[in-house]
C-alpha positions in Angstrom: 16.2 75.3 -10.9 19.8 76.1 -10.0 19.3 79.4 -8.5 20.4 78.5 -4.9 23.6 77.0 -6.5 24.6 79.8 -8.6 28.2 80.9 -8.5 27.4 84.5 -8.2 29.0 87.4 -10.2 32.4 87.2 -11.3 34.5 89.1 -8.8 38.0 90.6 -10.2 40.2 88.0 -11.5 37.3 85.5 -11.6 36.3 84.1 -14.9 32.7 84.0 -15.6 32.7 80.4 -15.0 28.6 79.9 -14.0 27.1 79.0 -17.6 30.3 76.7 -18.5 29.5 74.6 -15.3 26.2 74.3 -16.1 26.9 73.3 -19.3 29.4 70.9 -18.0 27.0 69.2 -15.6 23.8 68.7 -17.7 22.9 65.6 -16.0 23.3 67.0 -12.6 20.0 68.6 -12.2 18.5 65.3 -13.6 19.9 63.5 -10.6 19.6 66.2 -8.2 15.9 67.2 -9.2 14.2 63.5 -9.2 15.2 61.1 -6.9 13.5 57.5 -7.2 10.1 57.3 -6.5 9.0 60.8 -5.8 6.5 62.8 -8.2 7.8 65.5 -10.3 5.4 68.1 -8.4 7.3 67.4 -5.0 11.1 68.2 -5.9 13.1 66.1 -3.4 16.3 68.5 -4.0 15.9 72.1 -3.6 19.0 74.0 -4.1 19.9 75.5 -0.4 22.6 77.9 -1.4 26.1 77.2 -1.8 29.4 77.8 -0.4 31.9 79.7 -2.3 35.6 79.2 -2.2 36.8 82.7 -0.8 40.0 82.4 -2.6 40.5 79.9 -5.3 43.3 77.6 -4.8 44.7 78.0 -8.7 44.6 81.9 -7.7 46.9 81.0 -4.6 44.2 80.6 -2.2 43.4 77.9 0.5 40.7 76.4 -1.0 40.8 74.0 -3.6 37.0 73.6 -4.1 35.8 76.1 -6.3 32.3 75.8 -4.5 30.1 73.4 -2.7 26.4 73.0 -3.4 24.0 72.4 -0.8 20.7 70.9 -1.5 17.4 69.9 0.6 16.3 66.3 0.0 13.1 65.0 0.9 14.7 61.6 1.0 12.3 58.5 0.6 9.7 57.5 3.1 8.8 54.3 1.2 12.6 53.3 1.5 12.9 54.5 5.0 15.4 57.4 3.9 14.7 60.4 5.9 14.9 64.0 4.9 18.6 65.2 4.8 20.9 68.1 3.5 23.0 66.8 0.3 26.2 68.4 -0.3 28.1 68.3 -3.7 31.9 69.7 -4.3 32.9 71.1 -7.2 36.6 71.4 -8.2 38.4 68.0 -7.8 37.1 67.5 -11.4 38.1 69.6 -14.0 35.3 72.4 -14.3 37.5 74.5 -17.0 39.4 72.2 -19.4 42.1 74.9 -20.2 44.7 73.2 -17.7 44.5 76.3 -15.4 44.0 73.3 -12.4 44.0 70.2 -13.8 46.0 68.7 -16.6 43.4 68.3 -19.5 43.7 64.4 -20.5 40.9 64.0 -22.9 37.3 63.2 -23.0 37.4 59.4 -22.2 39.9 59.7 -19.2 39.3 60.8 -15.7 38.3 64.8 -15.3 40.7 66.2 -13.3 41.3 63.6 -10.2 38.2 61.8 -11.8 35.8 62.5 -8.7 33.7 65.0 -6.5 32.8 64.5 -3.1 29.3 64.4 -1.7 27.8 64.2 1.8 24.5 63.6 3.2 23.7 64.7 6.5 20.4 64.3 8.7 18.2 67.4 9.0 17.4 68.1 12.2 13.9 69.2 13.1 13.5 73.0 12.6 16.7 73.4 10.5 15.8 75.6 7.7 19.4 76.1 6.2 22.0 73.7 5.5 24.6 73.7 8.0 27.7 75.1 6.3 30.5 73.1 8.3 30.4 70.1 5.5 31.7 72.4 3.2 34.7 73.1 5.2 35.2 69.6 6.1 35.2 68.6 2.1 37.9 71.8 1.5 40.3 70.0 4.2 39.6 66.6 2.3 40.3 68.1 -1.1 43.5 69.9 0.2 44.8 66.6 1.2 44.2 65.3 -2.5 45.7 68.1 -4.1 48.9 68.1 -2.1 49.6 64.5 -2.0 47.8 63.7 -5.4 46.4 60.4 -3.7 42.8 59.8 -5.1 40.0 58.4 -3.2 38.2 55.4 -3.9 34.9 53.8 -2.7 35.7 51.7 0.3 38.7 53.7 1.3 38.6 55.0 5.1 39.8 58.4 6.3 41.0 58.6 9.9 40.1 61.9 11.0 40.3 61.8 14.9 38.0 64.8 15.4 34.5 65.0 15.3 33.5 65.9 11.9 31.4 69.0 12.8 34.1 70.0 15.8 31.4 69.4 18.5 31.3 66.4 20.9 29.9 63.9 18.4 31.4 60.4 18.5 31.2 60.3 14.8 35.1 61.1 14.0 36.1 59.3 10.8 35.1 58.8 7.5 34.4 55.9 4.9 33.8 56.5 1.4 31.4 55.2 -0.9 29.4 55.8 -4.4 26.8 58.4 -3.9 23.4 56.2 -4.3 21.7 58.7 -6.4 24.4 60.1 -8.7 25.8 58.0 -11.2 29.2 58.8 -12.9 28.9 61.8 -15.4 30.7 62.1 -18.9 31.4 65.5 -19.3 33.7 67.2 -22.0 36.7 67.2 -20.0 36.3 63.4 -18.7 34.4 61.3 -16.4 33.4 62.3 -12.9 32.6 60.0 -10.3 30.7 60.9 -7.1 32.1 59.4 -3.7 29.9 60.0 -0.8 31.7 60.8 2.6 30.2 58.4 5.2 30.8 59.6 9.1 31.6 56.9 11.3 32.6 56.2 14.9 36.1 55.1 16.0 35.0 51.4 16.5 33.7 51.4 12.9 36.5 52.6 11.6 38.8 50.1 13.2 36.6 47.5 12.1 37.0 49.0 8.5 40.5 48.8 9.0 40.9 45.6 10.1 38.5 43.7 7.4 37.7 46.2 4.9 35.6 49.4 3.9 33.1 47.7 1.8 32.1 45.2 4.6 31.5 48.0 7.2 29.5 50.2 4.5 27.5 47.1 3.8 26.7 46.6 7.7 25.8 50.4 8.2 23.4 50.1 5.1 21.2 47.7 7.3 21.1 50.0 10.4 18.9 52.5 9.5 20.0 54.7 12.3 23.6 54.1 11.4 23.0 55.4 7.8 20.7 53.0 6.2 20.1 52.6 2.5 21.9 55.9 1.5 24.3 56.2 4.3 22.9 59.4 5.6 25.2 60.6 8.5 23.6 61.6 11.8 26.0 63.6 14.2 23.8 62.8 16.9 24.1 59.1 16.6 25.4 57.9 20.4 25.7 54.2 19.4 28.2 52.5 17.2 26.8 49.3 15.1 28.4 47.1 17.5 26.4 48.4 20.3 23.2 48.6 18.3 23.4 45.1 17.6 26.2 43.5 19.8 26.2 39.9 18.5 25.2 40.1 15.0 27.7 42.6 13.6 30.6 41.8 15.6 30.2 38.3 14.3 30.0 39.4 10.7 33.3 41.2 10.9 35.2 38.2 12.5 33.4 36.0 9.8 34.3 38.4 7.1 38.1 38.6 8.1 38.1 35.0 8.2 36.5 34.7 4.6 37.9 37.7 2.7 41.0 38.0 5.1 42.1 41.6 6.4 43.1 45.1 4.5 45.6 45.8 7.0 49.1 45.3 5.9 51.1 47.1 8.7 51.1 48.9 11.8 53.7 51.2 13.6 54.3 49.4 16.9 56.2 48.8 20.2 58.3 45.8 18.9 61.8 44.5 19.0 63.5 41.2 18.0 66.5 39.5 19.2 68.7 36.6 17.4 68.7 33.8 19.7 70.9 31.6 17.2 74.4 32.2 19.1 75.2 34.6 21.9 76.6 38.0 20.2 80.2 37.7 21.4 80.7 34.4 19.8 80.7 36.5 16.4 81.4 40.1 15.5 78.9 39.9 12.8 75.8 38.3 14.1 74.7 42.0 14.6 72.0 41.0 17.3 70.3 43.7 18.8 71.1 43.4 22.2 72.7 45.8 25.2 76.0 47.0 24.1 75.6 46.7 20.5 74.1 49.1 18.0 72.0 47.8 15.4 73.2 48.0 12.1 71.4 50.6 10.1 69.1 49.8 7.5 70.5 49.8 3.9 68.6 52.4 2.0 67.1 49.8 -0.4 65.6 48.1 2.5 64.4 51.4 4.2 62.8 52.2 0.9 61.2 48.8 0.6 59.7 48.9 4.0 58.3 52.4 3.4 56.9 51.4 0.4 55.6 48.3 1.6 53.9 50.2 4.4 52.9 53.3 2.4 51.1 51.3 -0.1 50.4 48.4 1.5 50.9 46.5 -1.6 50.8 47.5 -5.3 47.4 46.5 -6.8 47.3 47.2 -10.5 49.9 49.5 -9.9 47.4 51.9 -8.3 49.3 53.6 -5.1 47.6 52.8 -1.7 45.9 55.6 0.0 47.6 55.9 3.5 44.9 56.7 6.1 44.9 60.3 6.6 44.0 62.7 9.7 44.0 66.3 10.5 47.4 65.9 12.8 49.7 63.2 11.7 49.9 59.7 10.2 48.5 57.1 12.5 50.7 54.3 11.6 48.1 52.3 10.0 48.7 50.8 6.2 46.3 49.0 4.4 45.4 47.1 0.9 43.1 48.9 -1.3 42.1 45.5 -2.8 43.0 41.9 -2.1 45.5 40.7 -4.9 45.7 37.5 -6.0 49.3 37.1 -5.6 50.8 39.0 -2.7 54.5 40.7 -3.1 56.7 42.4 -1.2 58.4 44.1 -4.1 57.5 47.5 -4.7 57.7 49.5 -8.2 60.2 52.1 -6.9 62.4 49.6 -5.5 61.9 46.4 -7.6 64.9 44.5 -8.2 67.2 47.6 -8.6 69.8 45.6 -6.3 69.0 42.1 -6.6 68.5 40.7 -3.0 71.7 38.4 -3.5 73.8 41.4 -3.4 72.5 42.2 0.2 73.8 39.9 3.0 70.7 37.9 4.2 71.6 36.5 7.6 69.6 33.2 8.1 68.7 32.9 11.8 68.2 29.9 13.8 66.1 30.8 16.6 64.2 34.3 17.2 62.7 36.1 20.1 59.9 38.6 19.1 58.8 41.0 21.6 55.5 43.1 21.6 53.4 45.5 24.0 50.3 44.3 24.6 48.6 46.5 21.9 50.8 45.1 19.0 50.4 41.7 20.6 46.7 42.0 20.6 47.0 42.4 16.7 48.9 39.3 16.3 45.8 37.0 15.7 44.4 39.1 13.1 48.0 39.2 11.3 47.8 35.4 11.3 44.2 34.8 10.7 43.5 37.7 8.5 46.9 37.8 6.6 48.7 34.6 6.6 46.0 32.3 6.0 45.0 34.4 3.1 48.7 34.2 1.5 49.2 37.7 2.5 52.0 39.5 4.5 52.0 41.4 7.6 54.6 44.3 9.0 55.4 45.3 12.4 57.4 48.7 12.1 59.0 49.9 15.2 58.1 53.4 16.6 61.5 54.0 17.7 64.5 53.1 15.4 64.8 50.8 12.3 63.4 47.7 13.6 60.9 46.0 11.8 59.4 42.4 11.7 57.4 40.9 8.8 55.5 37.9 8.8 55.0 36.2 5.2 52.9 33.3 4.1 54.6 30.7 1.8 52.9 32.3 -1.3 54.5 35.6 -0.8 56.7 36.8 -3.6 59.9 39.0 -3.0 60.4 38.0 0.6 63.9 36.8 1.7 62.7 34.5 4.4 62.3 31.0 2.7 60.6 28.0 3.7 64.2 26.5 4.3 65.5 29.5 6.1 62.2 30.6 7.6 63.8 33.5 9.7 65.9 35.9 8.1 67.2 39.4 8.5 68.7 42.5 6.5 70.1 44.4 9.3 67.4 45.1 11.7 64.5 44.0 9.3 63.4 40.5 10.3 61.3 38.4 8.0 59.4 35.3 9.5 57.9 32.7 7.2 55.1 30.8 8.7 53.7 27.7 7.2 49.9 27.2 7.3 50.1 24.5 10.1 52.2 26.2 12.4 49.7 29.4 11.8 46.8 27.4 12.9 49.0 26.1 15.9 49.8 29.2 16.9 46.4 30.8 16.9 45.2 28.2 19.3 48.2 29.0 21.6 47.5 32.5 21.3 44.0 32.5 22.0 44.2 34.6 25.0 46.1 37.6 23.6 42.4 38.8 22.3 41.0 38.6 25.9 43.2 41.5 27.5 41.2 41.1 31.0 43.1 38.2 32.4 46.4 39.5 31.3 49.5 39.6 33.3 52.6 41.0 31.7 55.4 40.2 31.0 53.4 37.0 28.9 55.6 34.3 27.2 54.7 31.7 24.4 57.3 29.5 23.2 57.4 26.8 20.4 60.9 25.0 20.9 60.8 22.7 18.0 60.2 25.8 15.9 62.8 27.9 17.7 60.5 30.6 18.4 59.7 32.6 21.3 57.1 35.4 21.6 56.9 37.8 24.6 54.2 40.2 25.5 56.0 42.8 27.6 55.1 46.3 29.2 55.4 49.4 27.4 58.4 50.7 29.7 60.5 48.1 28.1 60.3 49.5 24.4 60.5 53.2 25.8 64.0 52.2 27.6 66.4 52.0 24.3 68.3 49.1 26.3 65.2 46.8 26.2 
């Protein structure tokens, strides 16, 4: 019975799309009507109403989704899956096939953006109708997809920075995964995947950013109160998986980063670097960043390349990497969608338009890197999770053009080389570190991750490598003269 999820009578200017939709998703009620292991008499999914877009996006309205269906799902007691509300969006995929919203690309390709969103919300005792805020949340995510044309993939994270239901909840961010009950559907207008939103706490989001989304989803599945098998969101959950099970979970994340590497490819940070090779007054052209000299502007090509490197993390199968999003602003984190075999700093748009040889690369003898405490705390992750896995990591200064990219020997497209490990294009510094040196740095920097016994400023130095790293108070970076 689809009664509860009907579109209703077509309003003015609104095509009669109800029957077309039903024809489009013949498999949908197959899915929704019979969850694994339940008897046909006891339908686990009863339509519980639907939330219509008030004004369609393609009619100039603010809501990109045509509607969101809401079902009551009885769960599966045998699998310890609690009763919950199940939400399914309609509108990210092509519902019409006539190019009014999505370009029709054929039956075999993706339908529209190729996916719809779903969400499973734990039913509170005594709740007889599904809360409608998840429909709003889905409209917000869909608006982002329509405006940016970035699609979502399983394992992606979304930094939302506010309780998903606008309450006081700790559940303030999202991970995306395949819906456990809804297989991809082949429709006349292409293939549709169902991506489920999973609400997570800030600490869980950070772990997903520093390791990868799939790893954290796997952990959430093993903790019934944090999602369990079907990853059901409980807005009243007060504890993160790391509080529920302090040793186990953090150990699994650390081990995961060590084994798989980290998907975090860059951060916006308070950082700076100085060329210690020679005093600036010796040579007009040493361009060192120090009091009294203006750092040279980045060339358009460099800016583009840093922006691309940061925006995409890396080109992987030429799929753009989704920047984490939130309601207010970009939050300065960048990550790889999937680890690639060959890591490369080149990006499609800036690839070899101007060969590197034509940009003057300055090779530096000796450098001094400066970070605030928050940025410094990520150095071990950068070394252990990125460089030891043949990847790169970029710190882009929040103020100005300064950037510091750490590269390992395997990274292609870098201008730092084993022969000249410290090299700069204007204010962009690249530092190439060998595996042995990384291992040694990790030992020496061990106290960076235990902020308790930290007194600033703190200095680490490797004289024979001509490298110095300082951790400085924030104020140093807020004052433009360093």
